[in-house]
Biopython code that builds the backbone (N, CA, C, O; Angstrom):
import numpy as np
from Bio.PDB.StructureBuilder import StructureBuilder

atoms = [
    (1, "UNK", "N", (0.840, -1.182, 0.000)),
    (1, "UNK", "CA", (0.000, 0.000, 0.000)),
    (1, "UNK", "C", (0.883, 1.243, 0.000)),
    (1, "UNK", "O", (1.943, 1.281, 0.625)),
    (2, "UNK", "N", (0.423, 2.229, -0.703)),
    (2, "UNK", "CA", (1.216, 3.443, -0.824)),
    (2, "UNK", "C", (0.651, 4.581, -0.013)),
    (2, "UNK", "O", (-0.201, 4.397, 0.857)),
    (3, "UNK", "N", (1.139, 5.747, -0.316)),
    (3, "UNK", "CA", (0.776, 6.949, 0.422)),
    (3, "UNK", "C", (-0.715, 7.286, 0.304)),
    (3, "UNK", "O", (-1.378, 7.497, 1.319)),
    (4, "UNK", "N", (-1.244, 7.339, -0.909)),
    (4, "UNK", "CA", (-2.640, 7.739, -1.102)),
    (4, "UNK", "C", (-3.627, 6.666, -0.661)),
    (4, "UNK", "O", (-4.677, 6.982, -0.103)),
    (5, "UNK", "N", (-3.298, 5.396, -0.907)),
    (5, "UNK", "CA", (-4.232, 4.316, -0.575)),
    (5, "UNK", "C", (-4.374, 4.126, 0.934)),
    (5, "UNK", "O", (-5.318, 3.478, 1.385)),
    (6, "UNK", "N", (-3.463, 4.674, 1.709)),
    (6, "UNK", "CA", (-3.565, 4.607, 3.165)),
    (6, "UNK", "C", (-4.437, 5.718, 3.725)),
    (6, "UNK", "O", (-4.749, 5.716, 4.916)),
    (7, "UNK", "N", (-4.826, 6.648, 2.902)),
    (7, "UNK", "CA", (-5.657, 7.770, 3.337)),
    (7, "UNK", "C", (-7.120, 7.488, 3.000)),
    (7, "UNK", "O", (-7.412, 6.711, 2.090)),
    (8, "UNK", "N", (-8.022, 8.110, 3.723)),
    (8, "UNK", "CA", (-9.449, 7.938, 3.469)),
    (8, "UNK", "C", (-9.859, 8.802, 2.278)),
    (8, "UNK", "O", (-9.668, 10.017, 2.300)),
    (9, "UNK", "N", (-10.427, 8.175, 1.230)),
    (9, "UNK", "CA", (-10.834, 8.974, 0.070)),
    (9, "UNK", "C", (-11.999, 9.907, 0.396)),
    (9, "UNK", "O", (-12.859, 9.587, 1.217)),
    (10, "UNK", "N", (-12.010, 11.049, -0.256)),
    (10, "UNK", "CA", (-13.103, 12.009, -0.117)),
    (10, "UNK", "C", (-14.354, 11.475, -0.790)),
    (10, "UNK", "O", (-15.468, 11.675, -0.306)),
    (11, "UNK", "N", (-14.155, 10.782, -1.927)),
    (11, "UNK", "CA", (-15.278, 10.250, -2.693)),
    (11, "UNK", "C", (-14.809, 9.003, -3.438)),
    (11, "UNK", "O", (-13.614, 8.830, -3.677)),
    (12, "UNK", "N", (-15.749, 8.139, -3.803)),
    (12, "UNK", "CA", (-15.443, 6.932, -4.572)),
    (12, "UNK", "C", (-16.292, 6.932, -5.834)),
    (12, "UNK", "O", (-17.493, 7.199, -5.795)),
    (13, "UNK", "N", (-15.645, 6.628, -6.954)),
    (13, "UNK", "CA", (-16.319, 6.564, -8.248)),
    (13, "UNK", "C", (-16.209, 5.133, -8.771)),
    (13, "UNK", "O", (-15.106, 4.638, -9.001)),
    (14, "UNK", "N", (-17.344, 4.473, -8.957)),
    (14, "UNK", "CA", (-17.380, 3.098, -9.449)),
    (14, "UNK", "C", (-17.700, 3.124, -10.943)),
    (14, "UNK", "O", (-18.824, 3.430, -11.342)),
    (15, "UNK", "N", (-16.703, 2.802, -11.760)),
    (15, "UNK", "CA", (-16.910, 2.738, -13.208)),
    (15, "UNK", "C", (-16.680, 1.305, -13.715)),
    (15, "UNK", "O", (-16.310, 1.096, -14.870)),
    (16, "UNK", "N", (-16.906, 0.333, -12.835)),
    (16, "UNK", "CA", (-16.760, -1.076, -13.220)),
    (16, "UNK", "C", (-17.741, -1.396, -14.343)),
    (16, "UNK", "O", (-18.912, -1.019, -14.285)),
    (17, "UNK", "N", (-17.249, -2.096, -15.367)),
    (17, "UNK", "CA", (-18.094, -2.468, -16.494)),
    (17, "UNK", "C", (-18.167, -1.413, -17.584)),
    (17, "UNK", "O", (-18.727, -1.669, -18.650)),
    (18, "UNK", "N", (-17.619, -0.249, -17.343)),
    (18, "UNK", "CA", (-17.628, 0.828, -18.349)),
    (18, "UNK", "C", (-16.307, 0.801, -19.118)),
    (18, "UNK", "O", (-15.246, 0.552, -18.546)),
    (19, "UNK", "N", (-16.391, 1.061, -20.421)),
    (19, "UNK", "CA", (-15.193, 1.071, -21.265)),
    (19, "UNK", "C", (-14.886, 2.502, -21.709)),
    (19, "UNK", "O", (-15.738, 3.388, -21.639)),
    (20, "UNK", "N", (-13.649, 2.704, -22.168)),
    (20, "UNK", "CA", (-13.225, 4.030, -22.622)),
    (20, "UNK", "C", (-14.191, 4.551, -23.669)),
    (20, "UNK", "O", (-14.641, 3.799, -24.534)),
    (21, "UNK", "N", (-14.505, 5.811, -23.596)),
    (21, "UNK", "CA", (-13.922, 6.879, -22.787)),
    (21, "UNK", "C", (-14.661, 7.160, -21.478)),
    (21, "UNK", "O", (-14.314, 8.109, -20.775)),
    (22, "UNK", "N", (-15.678, 6.351, -21.133)),
    (22, "UNK", "CA", (-16.514, 6.670, -19.978)),
    (22, "UNK", "C", (-15.757, 6.798, -18.653)),
    (22, "UNK", "O", (-16.000, 7.758, -17.922)),
    (23, "UNK", "N", (-14.836, 5.860, -18.305)),
    (23, "UNK", "CA", (-14.120, 6.048, -17.039)),
    (23, "UNK", "C", (-13.344, 7.370, -16.981)),
    (23, "UNK", "O", (-13.311, 8.026, -15.940)),
    (24, "UNK", "N", (-12.729, 7.752, -18.089)),
    (24, "UNK", "CA", (-11.970, 8.999, -18.137)),
    (24, "UNK", "C", (-12.892, 10.209, -17.974)),
    (24, "UNK", "O", (-12.617, 11.101, -17.172)),
    (25, "UNK", "N", (-13.973, 10.233, -18.729)),
    (25, "UNK", "CA", (-14.919, 11.360, -18.686)),
    (25, "UNK", "C", (-15.545, 11.477, -17.299)),
    (25, "UNK", "O", (-15.636, 12.573, -16.746)),
    (26, "UNK", "N", (-15.975, 10.351, -16.738)),
    (26, "UNK", "CA", (-16.611, 10.370, -15.421)),
    (26, "UNK", "C", (-15.624, 10.772, -14.317)),
    (26, "UNK", "O", (-15.996, 11.453, -13.361)),
    (27, "UNK", "N", (-14.365, 10.343, -14.459)),
    (27, "UNK", "CA", (-13.340, 10.716, -13.476)),
    (27, "UNK", "C", (-13.066, 12.216, -13.542)),
    (27, "UNK", "O", (-12.961, 12.874, -12.507)),
    (28, "UNK", "N", (-12.950, 12.757, -14.753)),
    (28, "UNK", "CA", (-12.720, 14.197, -14.899)),
    (28, "UNK", "C", (-13.847, 14.993, -14.249)),
    (28, "UNK", "O", (-13.592, 15.965, -13.538)),
    (29, "UNK", "N", (-15.102, 14.582, -14.492)),
    (29, "UNK", "CA", (-16.247, 15.293, -13.911)),
    (29, "UNK", "C", (-16.255, 15.191, -12.391)),
    (29, "UNK", "O", (-16.559, 16.167, -11.705)),
    (30, "UNK", "N", (-15.924, 14.021, -11.866)),
    (30, "UNK", "CA", (-15.894, 13.841, -10.408)),
    (30, "UNK", "C", (-14.804, 14.704, -9.775)),
    (30, "UNK", "O", (-15.011, 15.295, -8.715)),
    (31, "UNK", "N", (-13.643, 14.775, -10.431)),
    (31, "UNK", "CA", (-12.539, 15.585, -9.905)),
    (31, "UNK", "C", (-12.877, 17.075, -9.911)),
    (31, "UNK", "O", (-12.480, 17.809, -9.006)),
    (32, "UNK", "N", (-13.608, 17.518, -10.932)),
    (32, "UNK", "CA", (-13.986, 18.933, -11.018)),
    (32, "UNK", "C", (-14.830, 19.364, -9.823)),
    (32, "UNK", "O", (-14.763, 20.520, -9.404)),
    (33, "UNK", "N", (-15.622, 18.446, -9.272)),
    (33, "UNK", "CA", (-16.518, 18.763, -8.162)),
    (33, "UNK", "C", (-15.810, 18.754, -6.805)),
    (33, "UNK", "O", (-16.339, 19.277, -5.825)),
    (34, "UNK", "N", (-14.623, 18.162, -6.750)),
    (34, "UNK", "CA", (-13.923, 18.033, -5.474)),
    (34, "UNK", "C", (-13.022, 19.232, -5.199)),
    (34, "UNK", "O", (-12.508, 19.853, -6.129)),
    (35, "UNK", "N", (-12.830, 19.557, -3.916)),
    (35, "UNK", "CA", (-11.927, 20.651, -3.567)),
    (35, "UNK", "C", (-10.460, 20.223, -3.705)),
    (35, "UNK", "O", (-10.162, 19.031, -3.768)),
    (36, "UNK", "N", (-9.565, 21.182, -3.750)),
    (36, "UNK", "CA", (-8.131, 20.897, -3.805)),
    (36, "UNK", "C", (-7.730, 20.075, -2.588)),
    (36, "UNK", "O", (-8.200, 20.320, -1.477)),
    (37, "UNK", "N", (-6.859, 19.099, -2.809)),
    (37, "UNK", "CA", (-6.381, 18.247, -1.731)),
    (37, "UNK", "C", (-7.229, 16.999, -1.529)),
    (37, "UNK", "O", (-6.816, 16.079, -0.823)),
    (38, "UNK", "N", (-8.413, 16.958, -2.140)),
    (38, "UNK", "CA", (-9.315, 15.812, -1.985)),
    (38, "UNK", "C", (-8.749, 14.588, -2.698)),
    (38, "UNK", "O", (-7.974, 14.708, -3.647)),
    (39, "UNK", "N", (-9.149, 13.415, -2.226)),
    (39, "UNK", "CA", (-8.722, 12.152, -2.835)),
    (39, "UNK", "C", (-9.935, 11.443, -3.405)),
    (39, "UNK", "O", (-10.929, 11.225, -2.713)),
    (40, "UNK", "N", (-9.838, 11.085, -4.686)),
    (40, "UNK", "CA", (-10.891, 10.337, -5.366)),
    (40, "UNK", "C", (-10.404, 8.908, -5.565)),
    (40, "UNK", "O", (-9.310, 8.679, -6.082)),
    (41, "UNK", "N", (-11.228, 7.949, -5.149)),
    (41, "UNK", "CA", (-10.935, 6.535, -5.372)),
    (41, "UNK", "C", (-11.792, 6.091, -6.552)),
    (41, "UNK", "O", (-13.014, 6.231, -6.532)),
    (42, "UNK", "N", (-11.142, 5.557, -7.576)),
    (42, "UNK", "CA", (-11.838, 5.099, -8.780)),
    (42, "UNK", "C", (-11.698, 3.583, -8.875)),
    (42, "UNK", "O", (-10.594, 3.046, -8.788)),
    (43, "UNK", "N", (-12.825, 2.899, -9.054)),
    (43, "UNK", "CA", (-12.821, 1.451, -9.262)),
    (43, "UNK", "C", (-13.083, 1.201, -10.736)),
    (43, "UNK", "O", (-14.122, 1.600, -11.262)),
    (44, "UNK", "N", (-12.135, 0.534, -11.412)),
    (44, "UNK", "CA", (-12.294, 0.262, -12.840)),
    (44, "UNK", "C", (-11.751, -1.117, -13.189)),
    (44, "UNK", "O", (-10.777, -1.585, -12.600)),
    (45, "UNK", "N", (-12.400, -1.757, -14.159)),
    (45, "UNK", "CA", (-11.904, -3.031, -14.679)),
    (45, "UNK", "C", (-11.475, -2.878, -16.141)),
    (45, "UNK", "O", (-11.338, -3.864, -16.865)),
    (46, "UNK", "N", (-11.270, -1.651, -16.554)),
    (46, "UNK", "CA", (-10.856, -1.349, -17.921)),
    (46, "UNK", "C", (-9.340, -1.128, -17.965)),
    (46, "UNK", "O", (-8.859, -0.093, -17.504)),
    (47, "UNK", "N", (-8.577, -2.091, -18.516)),
    (47, "UNK", "CA", (-7.122, -1.923, -18.568)),
    (47, "UNK", "C", (-6.660, -0.632, -19.247)),
    (47, "UNK", "O", (-5.739, 0.005, -18.736)),
    (48, "UNK", "N", (-7.258, -0.207, -20.389)),
    (48, "UNK", "CA", (-6.800, 1.045, -20.997)),
    (48, "UNK", "C", (-6.978, 2.255, -20.072)),
    (48, "UNK", "O", (-6.152, 3.169, -20.070)),
    (49, "UNK", "N", (-8.049, 2.253, -19.295)),
    (49, "UNK", "CA", (-8.282, 3.367, -18.364)),
    (49, "UNK", "C", (-7.264, 3.347, -17.237)),
    (49, "UNK", "O", (-6.662, 4.372, -16.915)),
    (50, "UNK", "N", (-7.073, 2.175, -16.638)),
    (50, "UNK", "CA", (-6.186, 2.056, -15.478)),
    (50, "UNK", "C", (-4.716, 2.235, -15.837)),
    (50, "UNK", "O", (-3.940, 2.777, -15.050)),
    (51, "UNK", "N", (-4.340, 1.782, -17.020)),
    (51, "UNK", "CA", (-2.919, 1.763, -17.379)),
    (51, "UNK", "C", (-2.499, 2.883, -18.319)),
    (51, "UNK", "O", (-1.305, 3.090, -18.531)),
    (52, "UNK", "N", (-3.458, 3.611, -18.885)),
    (52, "UNK", "CA", (-3.094, 4.632, -19.867)),
    (52, "UNK", "C", (-3.809, 5.962, -19.650)),
    (52, "UNK", "O", (-3.175, 6.948, -19.275)),
    (53, "UNK", "N", (-5.119, 6.001, -19.880)),
    (53, "UNK", "CA", (-5.808, 7.303, -19.909)),
    (53, "UNK", "C", (-5.855, 8.001, -18.551)),
    (53, "UNK", "O", (-5.637, 9.211, -18.490)),
    (54, "UNK", "N", (-6.131, 7.283, -17.464)),
    (54, "UNK", "CA", (-6.189, 7.947, -16.155)),
    (54, "UNK", "C", (-4.807, 8.396, -15.667)),
    (54, "UNK", "O", (-4.681, 9.510, -15.157)),
    (55, "UNK", "N", (-3.761, 7.559, -15.809)),
    (55, "UNK", "CA", (-2.428, 8.067, -15.430)),
    (55, "UNK", "C", (-2.001, 9.295, -16.244)),
    (55, "UNK", "O", (-1.391, 10.218, -15.705)),
    (56, "UNK", "N", (-2.325, 9.299, -17.548)),
    (56, "UNK", "CA", (-1.953, 10.456, -18.383)),
    (56, "UNK", "C", (-2.724, 11.703, -17.979)),
    (56, "UNK", "O", (-2.169, 12.802, -17.975)),
    (57, "UNK", "N", (-4.003, 11.541, -17.639)),
    (57, "UNK", "CA", (-4.798, 12.675, -17.169)),
    (57, "UNK", "C", (-4.165, 13.282, -15.918)),
    (57, "UNK", "O", (-4.018, 14.500, -15.820)),
    (58, "UNK", "N", (-3.796, 12.436, -14.970)),
    (58, "UNK", "CA", (-3.211, 12.920, -13.718)),
    (58, "UNK", "C", (-1.872, 13.607, -13.959)),
    (58, "UNK", "O", (-1.575, 14.634, -13.348)),
    (59, "UNK", "N", (-1.069, 13.037, -14.849)),
    (59, "UNK", "CA", (0.224, 13.657, -15.171)),
    (59, "UNK", "C", (0.006, 15.033, -15.786)),
    (59, "UNK", "O", (0.699, 15.989, -15.436)),
    (60, "UNK", "N", (-0.941, 15.135, -16.690)),
    (60, "UNK", "CA", (-1.241, 16.401, -17.368)),
    (60, "UNK", "C", (-1.713, 17.467, -16.380)),
    (60, "UNK", "O", (-1.334, 18.633, -16.484)),
    (61, "UNK", "N", (-2.551, 17.050, -15.413)),
    (61, "UNK", "CA", (-3.110, 17.991, -14.444)),
    (61, "UNK", "C", (-2.210, 18.209, -13.220)),
    (61, "UNK", "O", (-2.460, 19.103, -12.412)),
    (62, "UNK", "N", (-1.171, 17.392, -13.091)),
    (62, "UNK", "CA", (-0.268, 17.518, -11.952)),
    (62, "UNK", "C", (-0.846, 16.940, -10.671)),
    (62, "UNK", "O", (-0.505, 17.394, -9.579)),
    (63, "UNK", "N", (-1.724, 15.937, -10.793)),
    (63, "UNK", "CA", (-2.337, 15.297, -9.634)),
    (63, "UNK", "C", (-1.551, 14.054, -9.244)),
    (63, "UNK", "O", (-0.982, 13.373, -10.098)),
    (64, "UNK", "N", (-1.525, 13.762, -7.937)),
    (64, "UNK", "CA", (-0.892, 12.531, -7.470)),
    (64, "UNK", "C", (-1.774, 11.361, -7.890)),
    (64, "UNK", "O", (-3.001, 11.461, -7.897)),
    (65, "UNK", "N", (-1.122, 10.240, -8.243)),
    (65, "UNK", "CA", (-1.831, 9.080, -8.774)),
    (65, "UNK", "C", (-1.234, 7.809, -8.188)),
    (65, "UNK", "O", (-0.015, 7.652, -8.123)),
    (66, "UNK", "N", (-2.100, 6.915, -7.767)),
    (66, "UNK", "CA", (-1.643, 5.611, -7.278)),
    (66, "UNK", "C", (-2.631, 4.556, -7.751)),
    (66, "UNK", "O", (-3.843, 4.726, -7.620)),
    (67, "UNK", "N", (-2.114, 3.478, -8.295)),
    (67, "UNK", "CA", (-2.966, 2.416, -8.827)),
    (67, "UNK", "C", (-2.616, 1.094, -8.157)),
    (67, "UNK", "O", (-1.449, 0.710, -8.080)),
    (68, "UNK", "N", (-3.647, 0.405, -7.675)),
    (68, "UNK", "CA", (-3.465, -0.916, -7.076)),
    (68, "UNK", "C", (-4.367, -1.893, -7.826)),
    (68, "UNK", "O", (-5.575, -1.677, -7.926)),
    (69, "UNK", "N", (-3.782, -2.961, -8.351)),
    (69, "UNK", "CA", (-4.598, -3.952, -9.062)),
    (69, "UNK", "C", (-4.976, -5.059, -8.095)),
    (69, "UNK", "O", (-4.116, -5.649, -7.441)),
    (70, "UNK", "N", (-6.263, -5.333, -8.013)),
    (70, "UNK", "CA", (-6.780, -6.417, -7.203)),
    (70, "UNK", "C", (-6.914, -7.626, -8.118)),
    (70, "UNK", "O", (-7.921, -7.782, -8.809)),
    (71, "UNK", "N", (-5.900, -8.477, -8.118)),
    (71, "UNK", "CA", (-5.865, -9.625, -9.036)),
    (71, "UNK", "C", (-7.043, -10.573, -8.795)),
    (71, "UNK", "O", (-7.619, -11.104, -9.745)),
    (72, "UNK", "N", (-7.395, -10.783, -7.535)),
    (72, "UNK", "CA", (-8.481, -11.718, -7.210)),
    (72, "UNK", "C", (-9.820, -11.257, -7.778)),
    (72, "UNK", "O", (-10.591, -12.061, -8.300)),
    (73, "UNK", "N", (-10.087, -9.970, -7.672)),
    (73, "UNK", "CA", (-11.375, -9.440, -8.125)),
    (73, "UNK", "C", (-11.337, -8.939, -9.563)),
    (73, "UNK", "O", (-12.387, -8.703, -10.162)),
    (74, "UNK", "N", (-10.141, -8.773, -10.124)),
    (74, "UNK", "CA", (-10.017, -8.389, -11.526)),
    (74, "UNK", "C", (-10.278, -6.917, -11.824)),
    (74, "UNK", "O", (-10.710, -6.576, -12.925)),
    (75, "UNK", "N", (-10.018, -6.044, -10.854)),
    (75, "UNK", "CA", (-10.169, -4.621, -11.117)),
    (75, "UNK", "C", (-9.088, -3.824, -10.388)),
    (75, "UNK", "O", (-8.369, -4.346, -9.536)),
    (76, "UNK", "N", (-8.999, -2.558, -10.745)),
    (76, "UNK", "CA", (-8.028, -1.654, -10.150)),
    (76, "UNK", "C", (-8.724, -0.723, -9.163)),
    (76, "UNK", "O", (-9.880, -0.344, -9.349)),
    (77, "UNK", "N", (-7.996, -0.367, -8.116)),
    (77, "UNK", "CA", (-8.381, 0.727, -7.227)),
    (77, "UNK", "C", (-7.387, 1.840, -7.534)),
    (77, "UNK", "O", (-6.184, 1.684, -7.325)),
    (78, "UNK", "N", (-7.888, 2.939, -8.021)),
    (78, "UNK", "CA", (-7.028, 4.052, -8.402)),
    (78, "UNK", "C", (-7.317, 5.212, -7.465)),
    (78, "UNK", "O", (-8.466, 5.602, -7.260)),
    (79, "UNK", "N", (-6.257, 5.747, -6.909)),
    (79, "UNK", "CA", (-6.373, 6.878, -5.985)),
    (79, "UNK", "C", (-5.765, 8.105, -6.653)),
    (79, "UNK", "O", (-4.621, 8.083, -7.106)),
    (80, "UNK", "N", (-6.546, 9.165, -6.703)),
    (80, "UNK", "CA", (-6.105, 10.409, -7.329)),
    (80, "UNK", "C", (-6.276, 11.524, -6.307)),
    (80, "UNK", "O", (-7.363, 11.719, -5.761)),
    (81, "UNK", "N", (-5.189, 12.258, -6.052)),
    (81, "UNK", "CA", (-5.295, 13.414, -5.166)),
    (81, "UNK", "C", (-5.224, 14.672, -6.001)),
    (81, "UNK", "O", (-4.245, 14.934, -6.700)),
    (82, "UNK", "N", (-6.300, 15.446, -5.903)),
    (82, "UNK", "CA", (-6.373, 16.709, -6.616)),
    (82, "UNK", "C", (-5.332, 17.649, -6.015)),
    (82, "UNK", "O", (-5.288, 17.846, -4.800)),
    (83, "UNK", "N", (-4.510, 18.216, -6.861)),
    (83, "UNK", "CA", (-3.401, 19.040, -6.356)),
    (83, "UNK", "C", (-3.900, 20.294, -5.675)),
    (83, "UNK", "O", (-4.957, 20.836, -6.000)),
    (84, "UNK", "N", (-3.108, 20.732, -4.726)),
    (84, "UNK", "CA", (-3.416, 21.981, -4.009)),
    (84, "UNK", "C", (-2.992, 23.136, -4.890)),
    (84, "UNK", "O", (-1.805, 23.301, -5.172)),
    (85, "UNK", "N", (-3.938, 23.927, -5.324)),
    (85, "UNK", "CA", (-3.602, 25.050, -6.193)),
    (85, "UNK", "C", (-4.140, 26.316, -5.607)),
    (85, "UNK", "O", (-3.965, 27.388, -6.186)),
]
sb = StructureBuilder()
sb.init_structure("model")
sb.init_model(0)
sb.init_chain("A")
sb.init_seg("    ")
for serial, (resi, resn, name, xyz) in enumerate(atoms, 1):
    if name == "N":
        sb.init_residue(resn, " ", resi, " ")
    sb.init_atom(name, np.array(xyz, "f"), 0.0, 1.0, " ", f" {name:<3s}", serial, name[0])
structure = sb.get_structure()
């Protein structure tokens, strides 16, 4: 477990069963509603979202990002901390 996953998320977004671009679009909208410093936990089973589009979004926006794959359940728990601006 890393730094973000040890913290209590401000909100959780479940996009299980949704394919690109929906996880990305829904994550962007959820992040827009959160205050700076908030942590969003995203549950996704879409490999392109977990391994490509969401990490790139966070890099572009300068947000902290942590991804944990739950092999048993077949999905990722992604933690995104909205940067303090």
